[in-house]
C-alpha positions as CSV (number, residue, x, y, z in Angstrom):
1,M,-34.0,-77.0,-16.5
2,K,-36.2,-74.7,-18.7
3,A,-39.1,-77.3,-18.6
4,S,-39.2,-77.4,-14.8
5,R,-39.3,-73.6,-14.7
6,F,-42.2,-73.6,-17.2
7,V,-44.1,-76.1,-15.1
8,R,-43.6,-74.1,-12.0
9,T,-44.7,-70.9,-13.7
10,M,-47.8,-72.6,-15.1
11,G,-48.6,-74.1,-11.7
12,T,-48.3,-70.6,-10.2
13,V,-50.6,-69.2,-12.9
14,F,-53.3,-71.8,-12.3
15,A,-53.1,-71.5,-8.5
16,A,-53.4,-67.7,-8.8
17,G,-56.4,-68.1,-11.1
18,A,-58.1,-70.5,-8.7
19,V,-57.5,-68.2,-5.8
20,G,-58.8,-65.3,-7.8
21,A,-62.0,-67.2,-8.8
22,G,-62.6,-68.1,-5.2
23,V,-62.3,-64.6,-4.0
24,A,-64.5,-63.4,-6.8
25,L,-67.2,-65.8,-5.8
26,L,-67.0,-64.8,-2.2
27,C,-67.2,-61.1,-3.0
28,A,-69.8,-61.3,-5.7
29,P,-72.5,-58.6,-5.1
30,H,-75.3,-60.8,-6.5
31,A,-76.5,-64.3,-6.5
32,G,-75.2,-66.6,-9.3
33,S,-78.5,-66.7,-11.3
34,K,-78.8,-62.9,-11.2
35,T,-75.1,-62.5,-12.2
36,R,-75.5,-65.0,-15.1
37,R,-78.7,-63.1,-16.3
38,M,-76.8,-59.8,-16.2
39,I,-73.8,-61.3,-18.1
40,R,-76.2,-62.7,-20.7
41,R,-78.0,-59.3,-21.2
42,K,-74.7,-57.4,-21.5
43,A,-73.4,-60.0,-24.0
44,Q,-76.6,-59.7,-26.1
45,D,-76.3,-55.9,-25.9
46,S,-72.7,-56.1,-27.1
47,V,-73.7,-58.4,-30.0
48,D,-76.5,-56.1,-31.0
49,G,-74.1,-53.1,-30.9
50,V,-71.6,-54.9,-33.1
51,R,-74.3,-55.9,-35.6
52,G,-75.5,-52.3,-35.8
53,A,-72.0,-51.0,-36.3
54,Y,-71.4,-53.6,-39.0
55,G,-74.6,-52.5,-40.8
56,V,-73.5,-48.8,-40.7
57,I,-70.0,-49.7,-42.0
58,R,-71.4,-51.9,-44.7
59,E,-73.8,-49.2,-45.9
60,A,-71.0,-46.6,-45.9
61,G,-68.8,-49.0,-47.9
62,G,-71.6,-49.5,-50.5
63,D,-72.0,-45.7,-50.8
64,A,-68.2,-45.2,-51.3
65,R,-68.2,-48.0,-53.9
66,R,-71.0,-46.4,-55.8
67,Q,-69.4,-43.0,-55.6
68,A,-66.1,-44.4,-56.9
69,Y,-67.9,-46.1,-59.8
70,R,-69.6,-42.8,-60.8
71,L,-66.3,-40.9,-60.6
72,R,-64.6,-43.5,-62.8
73,M,-67.4,-43.3,-65.4
74,R,-67.1,-39.5,-65.5
75,L,-63.4,-39.7,-65.9
76,L,-63.7,-42.3,-68.7
77,S,-66.3,-40.3,-70.5
78,R,-64.1,-37.2,-70.4
79,K,-61.2,-39.2,-71.6
80,A,-63.2,-40.4,-74.5
81,I,-64.4,-36.8,-75.3
82,G,-60.7,-35.7,-75.2
83,R,-59.7,-38.4,-77.6
84,A,-62.5,-37.5,-80.0
85,A,-61.5,-33.9,-80.0
86,T,-57.9,-34.6,-81.1
């Protein structure tokens, strides 16, 4: 019983998707070649934006790592000075 319900549901989903795709094609504001060109440009812009953000995050991570290393070295040197004083 559950399997037949699943099959009906999936059939409904695929039918709705096909109807939606047909309506989208009929109502598209541009020709197919122009729409594909626009999608390609927007996808490339998105990729470029992600790459730029990755570079900024990577650089900030490197800065944080260097700063943490410097702080650790300062703490270790002060700890060694404290031991020598006692």
